[in-house]
C-alpha positions as CSV (number, residue, x, y, z in Angstrom):
1,M,7.7,1.6,20.4
2,Q,4.1,2.9,20.5
3,T,3.0,6.0,18.5
4,T,-0.3,7.7,17.9
5,T,1.0,9.4,14.7
6,P,-1.4,8.6,11.8
7,R,0.1,5.9,9.6
8,Q,0.3,5.6,5.8
9,N,-2.2,3.3,4.1
10,T,-2.1,1.2,1.0
11,L,-4.7,-1.3,-0.6
12,A,-5.3,-4.6,1.0
13,R,-5.7,-6.3,-2.3
14,A,-5.8,-5.6,-6.0
15,S,-9.0,-4.9,-8.0
16,E,-9.9,-3.6,-11.5
17,L,-12.4,-1.6,-13.4
18,R,-13.1,-1.3,-17.2
19,G,-14.6,1.5,-19.1
20,V,-14.3,4.2,-21.8
21,G,-12.3,7.4,-21.5
22,L,-14.4,10.5,-21.4
23,H,-12.3,12.4,-23.9
24,T,-10.4,9.7,-25.8
25,G,-13.4,7.4,-26.2
26,A,-10.9,4.5,-25.9
27,E,-11.8,1.4,-23.8
28,V,-9.3,0.9,-21.0
29,T,-8.7,-1.4,-18.0
30,L,-7.7,0.2,-14.7
31,R,-6.2,-2.0,-12.0
32,L,-5.4,-0.8,-8.5
33,V,-2.5,-2.6,-6.8
34,P,-0.9,-2.2,-3.3
35,A,2.4,-0.3,-3.1
36,P,5.1,0.0,-0.4
37,V,5.4,2.9,2.0
38,N,6.4,6.3,0.6
39,T,5.5,5.3,-3.0
40,G,2.6,7.7,-3.3
41,I,0.0,7.2,-6.0
42,V,1.8,6.1,-9.2
43,F,0.2,5.5,-12.6
44,R,1.7,2.7,-14.6
45,R,1.0,2.5,-18.4
46,T,0.8,-1.2,-19.0
47,D,0.2,-0.7,-22.7
48,L,3.5,0.9,-23.3
49,E,7.0,-0.7,-23.6
50,G,8.7,-0.8,-20.3
51,R,5.5,0.0,-18.4
52,P,6.5,3.6,-17.7
53,E,5.4,5.2,-14.5
54,V,4.0,8.6,-13.8
55,P,3.8,9.8,-10.2
56,A,0.6,11.6,-9.3
57,H,2.3,14.9,-8.4
58,V,1.7,18.4,-9.3
59,S,5.3,18.6,-10.8
60,H,4.1,16.2,-13.5
61,V,0.9,18.0,-14.6
62,V,0.9,18.5,-18.4
63,G,-2.6,19.6,-19.1
64,T,-5.8,21.1,-17.5
65,E,-8.3,21.4,-20.4
66,L,-11.6,19.8,-19.3
67,G,-9.6,17.5,-16.9
68,T,-6.2,17.1,-15.4
69,S,-3.5,15.2,-17.2
70,I,-0.1,14.1,-15.9
71,G,2.9,12.9,-17.8
72,L,6.6,11.9,-17.5
73,G,8.6,11.4,-20.6
74,E,6.4,10.0,-23.4
75,A,3.8,8.6,-21.0
76,R,0.6,10.5,-20.4
77,V,-2.5,9.8,-18.2
78,H,-5.6,12.0,-18.7
79,T,-8.5,12.8,-16.4
80,V,-7.0,11.6,-13.1
81,E,-8.9,13.8,-10.7
82,H,-12.0,11.7,-10.1
83,L,-9.9,8.6,-9.1
84,L,-7.6,10.8,-6.9
85,S,-10.5,12.3,-5.1
86,A,-11.7,8.9,-4.0
87,M,-8.1,8.0,-3.0
88,V,-8.1,11.1,-0.7
89,V,-11.4,10.3,1.0
90,R,-10.3,6.7,1.6
91,Q,-6.9,7.9,2.8
92,I,-4.9,5.8,0.4
93,D,-1.4,7.1,0.4
94,N,0.4,4.4,-1.6
95,A,-0.9,2.6,-4.7
96,Y,0.0,1.6,-8.2
97,V,-2.7,2.5,-10.8
98,E,-2.0,0.1,-13.7
99,I,-3.8,1.4,-16.8
100,S,-4.0,0.0,-20.3
101,G,-4.5,3.3,-22.1
102,E,-4.0,7.0,-21.8
103,E,-7.1,8.0,-19.9
104,V,-8.8,6.9,-16.7
105,P,-12.3,5.4,-17.4
106,A,-15.1,7.9,-17.2
107,A,-17.3,5.3,-15.4
108,D,-20.6,7.2,-14.7
109,G,-19.0,10.7,-14.7
110,S,-18.6,10.8,-10.9
111,A,-16.0,9.4,-8.4
112,R,-18.5,7.0,-6.9
113,P,-17.4,3.9,-9.0
114,F,-13.8,4.5,-7.9
115,D,-14.9,4.8,-4.3
116,E,-16.7,1.4,-4.7
117,L,-13.6,0.0,-6.3
118,L,-11.5,1.1,-3.4
119,A,-14.0,-0.5,-1.0
120,E,-13.4,-3.8,-2.9
121,C,-9.7,-3.4,-2.5
122,G,-9.9,-2.6,1.2
123,R,-7.3,-0.6,3.2
124,E,-4.1,-1.8,4.9
125,E,-2.2,0.3,7.4
126,Q,1.5,0.5,6.9
127,D,4.4,1.0,9.3
128,A,5.3,4.6,8.4
129,P,3.9,8.0,9.4
130,A,1.5,9.6,7.1
131,R,2.6,12.8,5.3
132,F,0.7,16.0,5.9
133,L,0.7,19.4,4.4
134,T,-0.6,21.8,7.0
135,V,-1.5,25.4,6.4
136,D,-0.5,27.6,9.3
137,E,-1.7,31.0,8.1
138,A,-4.4,32.1,5.6
139,F,-3.6,33.2,2.1
140,S,-5.4,33.9,-1.2
141,L,-4.7,33.1,-4.8
142,S,-6.1,34.5,-8.0
143,A,-5.7,32.1,-10.9
144,K,-6.0,32.4,-14.7
145,G,-9.5,31.8,-15.9
146,G,-11.1,33.8,-13.1
147,A,-10.8,31.3,-10.3
148,E,-10.3,32.8,-6.8
149,Y,-9.1,30.8,-3.7
150,V,-8.7,31.5,0.0
151,V,-6.9,28.9,2.1
152,A,-7.2,29.0,5.9
153,P,-5.8,26.8,8.7
154,S,-7.9,23.8,9.6
155,P,-7.4,20.6,11.6
156,D,-8.7,18.6,8.7
157,Q,-9.6,19.2,5.0
158,R,-12.7,21.1,4.1
159,I,-13.8,22.4,0.7
160,S,-16.2,25.4,0.3
161,A,-17.0,26.1,-3.4
162,T,-19.1,28.6,-5.3
163,I,-19.9,28.5,-9.0
164,E,-22.1,30.7,-11.2
165,F,-23.4,29.9,-14.7
166,D,-26.0,31.7,-16.7
167,H,-28.4,28.7,-16.8
168,P,-31.8,28.3,-15.1
169,L,-30.7,25.0,-13.4
170,I,-27.4,26.3,-12.1
171,G,-27.3,30.1,-11.5
172,R,-25.1,30.7,-8.4
173,Q,-24.5,27.6,-6.2
174,F,-22.6,27.2,-3.0
175,G,-21.6,24.1,-1.0
176,S,-19.3,23.4,1.9
177,F,-18.1,19.9,2.7
178,R,-15.7,18.2,5.1
179,V,-13.5,15.7,3.3
180,D,-14.0,12.5,5.2
181,A,-15.3,9.0,4.7
182,D,-18.6,9.5,6.6
183,R,-20.6,11.9,4.3
184,F,-18.3,13.0,1.4
185,P,-18.7,9.8,-0.6
186,S,-22.5,10.1,-0.7
187,E,-22.7,13.9,-0.8
188,V,-19.9,14.7,-3.2
189,L,-18.2,11.7,-4.8
190,A,-21.6,10.8,-6.4
191,A,-21.8,14.1,-8.2
192,R,-21.2,13.8,-12.0
193,T,-19.4,16.0,-14.5
194,F,-21.6,18.2,-16.6
195,C,-21.5,19.9,-20.0
196,F,-23.7,22.0,-22.3
197,A,-25.2,20.3,-25.3
198,R,-24.3,23.4,-27.4
199,D,-20.6,22.8,-26.7
200,V,-20.4,19.1,-27.6
201,D,-19.7,19.5,-31.3
202,A,-17.0,22.1,-30.7
203,M,-15.3,19.8,-28.1
204,R,-15.3,16.9,-30.4
205,G,-13.9,19.0,-33.1
206,R,-10.9,19.5,-30.8
207,G,-10.6,15.8,-30.1
208,L,-12.4,16.0,-26.7
209,A,-15.5,14.3,-25.2
210,M,-15.2,11.5,-27.8
211,G,-16.4,9.0,-25.1
212,G,-19.0,11.4,-23.6
213,S,-22.6,10.5,-23.3
214,Q,-25.6,10.8,-21.0
215,E,-24.2,7.6,-19.3
216,N,-21.2,9.5,-17.9
217,A,-22.2,13.2,-17.8
218,V,-25.1,15.5,-17.0
219,V,-26.0,17.2,-20.3
220,L,-27.7,20.6,-20.2
221,S,-29.9,22.1,-22.9
222,E,-30.5,25.8,-23.2
223,T,-33.4,25.7,-20.7
224,G,-32.9,22.5,-18.7
225,L,-31.7,19.0,-19.1
226,V,-31.6,17.1,-22.3
227,E,-34.2,14.3,-22.5
228,G,-33.2,11.2,-20.5
229,T,-30.9,13.1,-18.0
230,E,-31.8,13.4,-14.4
231,L,-30.0,15.1,-11.5
232,R,-28.8,13.2,-8.4
233,F,-28.8,16.5,-6.4
234,A,-30.4,19.9,-7.2
235,D,-26.9,21.4,-6.7
236,E,-25.0,18.5,-8.3
237,F,-23.0,21.0,-10.3
238,V,-21.2,22.7,-7.4
239,R,-20.8,19.3,-5.7
240,H,-18.9,18.0,-8.7
241,K,-16.7,21.1,-8.7
242,A,-15.8,20.5,-5.1
243,L,-15.0,16.9,-6.1
244,D,-12.6,18.2,-8.7
245,V,-10.9,20.5,-6.2
246,V,-10.2,17.6,-3.9
247,G,-8.8,15.4,-6.7
248,D,-6.6,18.1,-8.2
249,L,-5.2,19.0,-4.7
250,A,-4.3,15.4,-4.2
251,L,-1.4,16.2,-6.5
252,I,0.4,17.8,-3.6
253,G,1.5,14.3,-2.6
254,A,0.4,14.5,1.0
255,R,-2.8,14.7,3.1
256,L,-4.0,18.3,3.3
257,R,-5.0,20.0,6.5
258,A,-6.7,23.3,5.3
259,H,-10.0,24.9,4.6
260,V,-10.1,25.7,0.9
261,V,-12.6,28.3,-0.2
262,A,-13.0,28.3,-4.0
263,E,-14.8,30.8,-6.2
264,R,-15.4,29.6,-9.8
265,P,-12.8,26.8,-9.4
266,G,-11.5,24.9,-12.5
267,H,-8.7,22.5,-13.2
268,L,-6.3,25.3,-14.2
269,G,-6.8,27.2,-11.0
270,N,-6.9,24.0,-8.8
271,V,-3.5,23.0,-10.1
272,A,-2.1,26.5,-9.6
273,L,-3.3,26.3,-6.0
274,A,-1.6,22.8,-5.6
275,K,1.7,24.3,-6.9
276,E,1.3,27.2,-4.5
277,L,0.7,24.9,-1.5
278,V,3.8,22.9,-2.3
279,A,5.9,26.0,-2.8
280,R,4.8,27.5,0.5
281,A,5.5,24.3,2.3
282,E,9.0,24.2,0.8
283,R,9.7,27.9,1.6
284,K,8.5,27.4,5.2
285,A,10.8,24.4,5.7
286,L,13.8,26.4,4.3
287,A,13.0,29.6,6.2
288,R,12.6,28.1,9.7
289,P,15.2,25.4,10.2
290,I,15.1,23.5,13.5
291,L,18.9,23.1,13.2
292,N,21.2,25.1,11.0
293,I,24.6,23.9,9.8
294,E,26.4,25.4,12.8
295,Q,24.1,23.6,15.2
296,I,24.4,20.3,13.2
297,M,28.2,20.5,13.6
298,Q,27.8,20.6,17.4
299,Y,25.9,17.3,17.2
300,L,27.8,15.4,14.6
301,P,31.5,14.6,14.5
302,H,31.6,14.7,10.7
303,R,33.4,17.4,8.8
304,Y,34.2,18.2,5.1
305,P,33.9,16.2,2.9
306,F,31.8,13.8,4.9
307,L,29.3,16.1,6.6
308,L,26.2,15.6,4.4
309,V,23.4,17.3,6.2
310,D,22.7,21.0,5.5
311,R,19.7,21.7,7.8
312,V,17.0,20.0,9.9
313,V,13.5,21.4,9.1
314,E,11.2,19.1,11.2
315,F,11.6,17.3,14.5
316,E,9.3,15.3,16.7
317,E,11.0,14.2,19.9
318,R,11.5,10.4,20.0
319,K,9.6,10.0,16.7
320,R,10.8,11.5,13.5
321,I,13.1,14.0,11.9
322,V,13.3,15.7,8.4
323,G,16.7,16.9,7.1
324,L,17.9,18.4,3.9
325,K,20.9,17.8,1.7
326,N,21.6,20.3,-1.1
327,V,23.6,18.5,-3.9
328,T,25.9,20.7,-5.9
329,I,28.5,20.1,-8.7
330,N,31.2,21.0,-6.2
331,E,30.7,17.8,-4.2
332,P,34.2,16.1,-4.2
333,F,32.8,12.7,-5.1
334,F,31.6,14.0,-8.5
335,Q,35.3,14.2,-9.6
336,G,35.5,10.4,-9.8
337,H,31.9,9.1,-9.9
338,F,30.6,9.3,-13.5
339,P,32.4,12.6,-14.1
340,G,30.9,12.9,-17.6
341,R,27.4,12.4,-16.2
342,P,27.6,13.2,-12.5
343,V,25.4,11.0,-10.3
344,M,25.6,11.0,-6.5
345,P,26.9,7.6,-5.2
346,G,24.2,5.6,-3.6
347,V,26.4,4.9,-0.6
348,M,26.7,8.6,0.0
349,I,22.9,9.0,-0.1
350,I,22.5,6.4,2.6
351,E,25.3,8.0,4.6
352,A,23.5,11.3,4.5
353,M,20.3,9.6,5.6
354,A,22.2,7.9,8.4
355,Q,23.5,11.3,9.6
356,V,20.0,12.7,9.7
357,G,19.0,9.6,11.7
358,G,21.9,10.2,14.0
359,L,20.7,13.7,14.8
360,L,17.3,12.2,15.7
361,V,18.9,9.8,18.2
362,L,21.4,12.2,19.7
363,E,18.8,14.8,20.3
364,N,17.1,12.4,22.7
365,V,20.4,11.5,24.6
366,E,21.4,13.1,27.9
367,G,25.0,14.2,28.1
368,L,25.2,14.6,24.4
369,E,28.8,16.0,24.4
370,D,30.0,12.7,25.7
371,K,28.2,10.5,23.3
372,V,28.6,9.3,19.7
373,I,26.5,7.0,17.5
374,Y,27.8,4.1,15.5
375,F,25.7,2.3,12.9
376,L,25.5,-1.5,13.2
377,G,23.5,-2.6,10.2
378,L,21.4,-1.7,7.1
379,D,18.4,-3.6,5.8
380,N,16.1,-3.3,2.8
381,V,18.2,-0.7,1.1
382,R,16.7,0.5,-2.2
383,W,17.7,3.2,-4.7
384,R,14.8,4.4,-6.8
385,R,16.2,7.3,-9.0
386,P,19.5,9.0,-9.6
387,V,20.4,12.1,-7.7
388,T,22.3,14.8,-9.7
389,P,23.7,18.3,-9.1
390,G,21.0,20.8,-8.4
391,D,18.8,18.3,-6.5
392,Q,17.8,18.8,-2.9
393,I,17.3,15.5,-1.0
394,R,14.6,15.5,1.7
395,F,15.4,12.8,4.2
396,E,12.6,11.7,6.6
397,V,13.7,9.3,9.3
398,E,11.5,7.6,11.8
399,L,12.5,6.0,15.1
400,V,11.0,2.5,15.0
401,Q,12.4,0.7,18.0
402,V,14.5,1.5,21.1
403,R,16.2,-1.2,23.2
404,G,18.6,0.2,25.7
405,A,21.3,2.0,23.7
406,T,20.4,0.3,20.5
407,V,17.9,1.9,18.1
408,K,16.2,0.9,14.8
409,M,15.2,3.5,12.3
410,R,13.5,3.7,8.9
411,G,14.5,6.4,6.5
412,V,13.4,7.6,3.0
413,G,14.9,10.2,0.7
414,T,12.9,12.1,-1.9
415,V,13.7,14.7,-4.6
416,D,10.8,16.9,-5.8
417,G,8.4,14.5,-4.1
418,Q,9.8,11.4,-5.9
419,L,11.4,8.6,-3.9
420,C,15.2,8.3,-4.5
421,A,16.3,6.0,-1.7
422,E,15.0,4.1,1.4
423,A,16.6,2.0,4.1
424,E,16.2,0.5,7.6
425,M,19.1,1.3,9.9
426,M,20.3,0.0,13.3
427,A,22.6,2.0,15.4
428,R,24.0,2.2,19.0
429,V,24.9,5.1,21.2
430,V,28.2,4.8,23.0
431,D,30.5,6.9,25.1
432,R,33.0,8.9,23.2
């Protein structure tokens, strides 16, 4: 089956980089490793017992002071935005970032070394559709700290940023950049972080900038640059702020199609915007179902307690479908499946995924009222995390192959952007 839908990408091979953390000052090794479809970007703390993982998602942000930090449980990873901005530009959807400490290396203070590292890794296309977050109507956001954002529809991602500092080398600067692999690496990813020499002692008093130096930051004196510092661009400051916006918005967990206009952006505001983008996408999906429960019941023969799809929110004919399952404590299977600590049975998760897949197939069948779909086989079934009451599972199923009345599909289920299950399914449409 041929499709023009953009595909997910991972790394073609692993590669690593060593350096010192900007704020911690600790030496660390960072290794980029290929990952399966729908993994996303996942940081893995190799220095901690059990090698705990932290998905690069806005739901896991734990700090925004002079950098963006993510965490899950006891594991933390600081200053992730520069690496993530390079991932966005290279369109790397899935990768493990194995790191031997708690902070991404500062490198030279820009994202260029990470872009070069990704070039060493190479890119490999995967057999699954890329995920996009598309903005359909303009909106604005005022964030704490004075940052202002306007987000407008766009066929691709563009960042327009304005900053203003009372310093003779900065003043008011504006830059607008299309986020692509042609010019963004040289025009923006090469821009370095900056600080004022007068603030260094105070930052170090708070345990920050312990690894900072003129090797990994542009350092400003009261009237210009400290001796030994040179600019790569006259407006390097606004370019680096645009870089930070791209890296922080990577935490939405999808490729962004929008024009983001940012006034005085900072990590706190960028993360607030990422959360707003995710929340709006979720509300849009819930508010405008393609199929509601009454319509689903016209397609599927299942009834209580085996009807496990609540609504369909996305549908591409002969391609893919997205359906939702709301999990509540009232589900009958919780009475006997770990009643003291209710966990949705894995087989029920796959059954719900199969029902979503059945809707995709039946929607493309003529004479629907006389047809039914039977599943013939499952392959590569994996469960990644438990599903508990209060969760909403988002099932995305793609049609992979059609041979007569037999179809092959690939499905994934996620909760809050985290993969909970995946499977390949084969089914056949027959007369009732």
